[in-house]
N, C-alpha and C positions, 0 to 999 in steps of 0.2 A: 444504504438501500438494500432491502431484502429482495432476493431473487432466487426462486426455486429453493427456499429454505436456507440460503447462504447469505451472510452479510457481505456486501461489496462496498468498495470505496472508490471515489474518483481518483485515479492514479496520479493525475496532475496535481491535485490538491495535496495528496499524501506526500508526494515527492517534494513539493514546495515546503511543506511543514518541516521536513527533515533536511532542507537545503541540499537535496540530492540532484542527480543528473538523470534526465529522461530523454531517450532518443526513440523516435518512431521510425521504423524501417519498413520497406516494402513487404507486402505479404502479411500485414497485421502483426509484425514482430515489434515488441516493446523491450528496450534494454534500459534497465534501471540500476543506478549506482547510488548507494547511500552508505556513508562511512566506509567500512572495509569490505562490504558485501555487494555483489552484483546479482541481479536476477534477470532472466530473459523469459518473457511471456509471449505467447502467440494468441491473438484473439480467436476464440472458438475452440481452443485446446486446453484440456485440463492438465497437460504436461508442461512443466517449466524446468529451467535449469538454474541452479543456485551456484554462484562462484565458478561458473564455467565447467564444472565437473559433476555436480550432484543433481540427479534427476529428482524432481519433486512432483508428486501428484496433488494438484490443487483441489479444494473442496468444490469448486465450480469453475467453469471456463470463463476467462475474461470476455467481455462483450462491449459493444459500442451502442450508446443510446443518446440520441440528440446531439451527436458530434463529440460526446465525452466517452472516455474509455474507463471501464470499471474492472477492478480485480478483487478477488476475495481479500477481506481485511486480514485474514490469517496469514496470507502471503506477505502483506506489508509488515506484519508483526515479525515474521521470520526474517525478512530482509533487514529490518531495523534492530532486531534483537530486543523487541519491546513486548510488553503485555498490553492487552487492549481491554478497556472497560466499555461496555455498550450501555448507553442510556437510551433505551428504545422509546421511552415516552417523549423525549425531546429530539430524537434522531441525531444523537451526538456520539462520537467515538473519542475516547481519551486514550492516547498512547503514553505509556510509562516506560522510559528506557530501562533496559535490563543490563546485566553484567556483560552480555555479548553484543552490545550495541555498536561496538567498533568506533566509538566516538560520535555515533549518530544520536543527536538529541533534538527533540522537537523545538522549533522556534516558537516563542509565545505568540499567540494570536493578537494582532493589533487591537488595542482597546481593551484587552483583558489582561492587565498586569498580573504576572505571576501564574496565569492560567496556562495549562498545557494546550497544545493545538487541538482544535476541534474541527472535524470534518463532518459537515452535516450531509446526511443522505449519502 
């Protein structure tokens, strides 16, 4: 999803694709663990914390729309050590694990043998 010029992804779908852990806490705080990395986001804030110590300025603030929470796709790439290819025509994101993925690898999308996970919108 494009919002204010930044590509966002549904955090639940992204975490599921990487078999991670997502915890929603009071005050709009999201705690995400994928592989060896942890990220803490707060809805409405462009500030996040990586691995409990590193402050990260996000390209856009996480937000809730229709009950779903969205975070910048660049934050998910940082968390997973991945690069992301955007297929704007089909509204698809392809995550490719990098050297710093910490063992986080996307789970193939059901019905798409050999295909990387795809998060639409």
